[in-house]
C-alpha positions in Angstrom: 7.2 -23.6 -9.6 3.1 -23.9 -11.3 0.3 -23.0 -9.2 -0.9 -26.4 -9.3 2.8 -27.5 -8.1 2.2 -25.2 -5.1 -1.5 -26.6 -4.3 0.0 -30.1 -4.9 2.7 -29.7 -2.3 1.1 -28.7 0.3 -1.9 -31.0 -0.1 0.7 -33.6 -0.5 2.0 -32.7 3.2 -1.2 -31.1 4.6 -4.4 -32.8 3.3 -7.2 -30.0 3.3 -10.4 -30.1 2.0 -10.0 -26.6 0.4 -11.0 -26.4 -3.0 -8.4 -25.7 -6.0 -9.8 -22.3 -6.1 -9.5 -21.3 -2.4 -6.0 -22.1 -2.6 -5.5 -19.7 -5.6 -7.1 -17.6 -3.6 -4.6 -17.4 -1.4 -1.5 -18.1 -3.5 -3.3 -14.7 -5.6 -2.6 -13.5 -1.9 1.2 -14.2 -1.3 1.8 -13.4 -5.3 0.7 -9.6 -4.6 2.9 -9.3 -2.1 5.3 -10.3 -4.3 4.2 -7.9 -6.9 3.4 -4.6 -5.2 5.8 -5.3 -2.0 9.0 -6.5 -4.0 8.5 -6.1 -7.4 7.0 -2.4 -6.9 4.0 -3.2 -9.7 1.6 -0.3 -9.5 -2.2 -2.2 -8.2 -3.6 -2.1 -11.8 -0.5 -4.0 -13.0 -1.4 -6.8 -10.3 -1.4 -10.6 -12.1 -3.9 -12.6 -10.7 -4.9 -16.0 -11.3 -7.9 -18.2 -11.9 -6.8 -22.0 -11.1 -8.3 -23.9 -14.1 -6.9 -21.6 -16.7 -3.4 -20.6 -14.9 -2.3 -24.0 -13.1 0.6 -25.0 -15.3 1.3 -20.9 -15.0 4.9 -20.4 -13.6 4.9 -17.9 -10.5 7.2 -15.2 -10.2 9.5 -16.5 -7.7 12.0 -18.5 -8.7 14.1 -21.8 -6.7 15.2 -21.9 -4.1 13.0 -18.6 -3.0 9.7 -19.8 -4.5 9.2 -22.2 -0.9 7.8 -19.0 0.3 4.3 -19.7 -1.7 4.0 -23.5 0.3 4.9 -21.9 3.4 1.9 -19.2 3.0 -0.5 -21.5 1.7 0.2 -24.0 4.7 -0.4 -20.9 6.9 -3.7 -20.2 5.4 -4.7 -23.5 5.6 -4.1 -23.8 9.8 -6.0 -20.3 10.1 -8.5 -21.4 8.0 -9.0 -24.9 10.2 -9.0 -22.7 13.0 -5.2 -24.2 14.2 -4.3 -21.2 15.4 -0.9 -22.4 17.4 0.1 -23.9 13.5 -0.8 -21.3 11.8 1.7 -18.8 14.0 4.6 -21.5 13.1 3.9 -21.6 9.4 3.3 -17.7 9.5 6.9 -17.5 11.1 8.2 -19.9 7.8 6.3 -17.8 5.8 7.9 -14.6 7.2 11.3 -16.6 7.0 11.4 -16.7 3.5 9.9 -13.2 2.6 12.9 -12.1 4.4 15.0 -14.5 3.0 13.8 -13.6 -0.7 13.6 -9.7 -0.2 17.6 -10.0 1.0 18.3 -11.5 -2.1 16.1 -9.1 -4.0 17.7 -6.2 -2.8 20.9 -7.2 -3.5 20.5 -8.9 -6.6 18.0 -6.2 -8.6 17.6 -2.8 -8.8 13.8 -1.9 -10.2 14.7 1.2 -12.0 17.7 -0.7 -13.8 15.6 -3.9 -14.7 13.1 -1.1 -16.0 15.2 1.0 -18.3 16.8 -2.2 -19.6 13.5 -3.1 -20.3 13.3 -6.2 -18.1 10.0 -6.0 -16.8 
């Protein structure tokens, strides 16, 4: 899923008045979690996106786990709108998707081996 696709998917089901740049910042937060908590990047290795320059860039998490981006973005929209009950629901969805992704990652990926083989 690209940055633009993630934003369009959320906009289609959750109309909002936030700019693409604001939504990109939220995607950057989620991608930062992926990079530091899951892929073990050092803080100085974190990649950040800018909407206009990077909108066609593929995000790091691939299907079927890429749904965590749209769940996180939906949660941040709910929170920013002051819709705290909805935020709790969408954040629960994000946490479920995040846990599924981490479970998959820990059973199929070994960071040290990937590093040795030049995969990251």
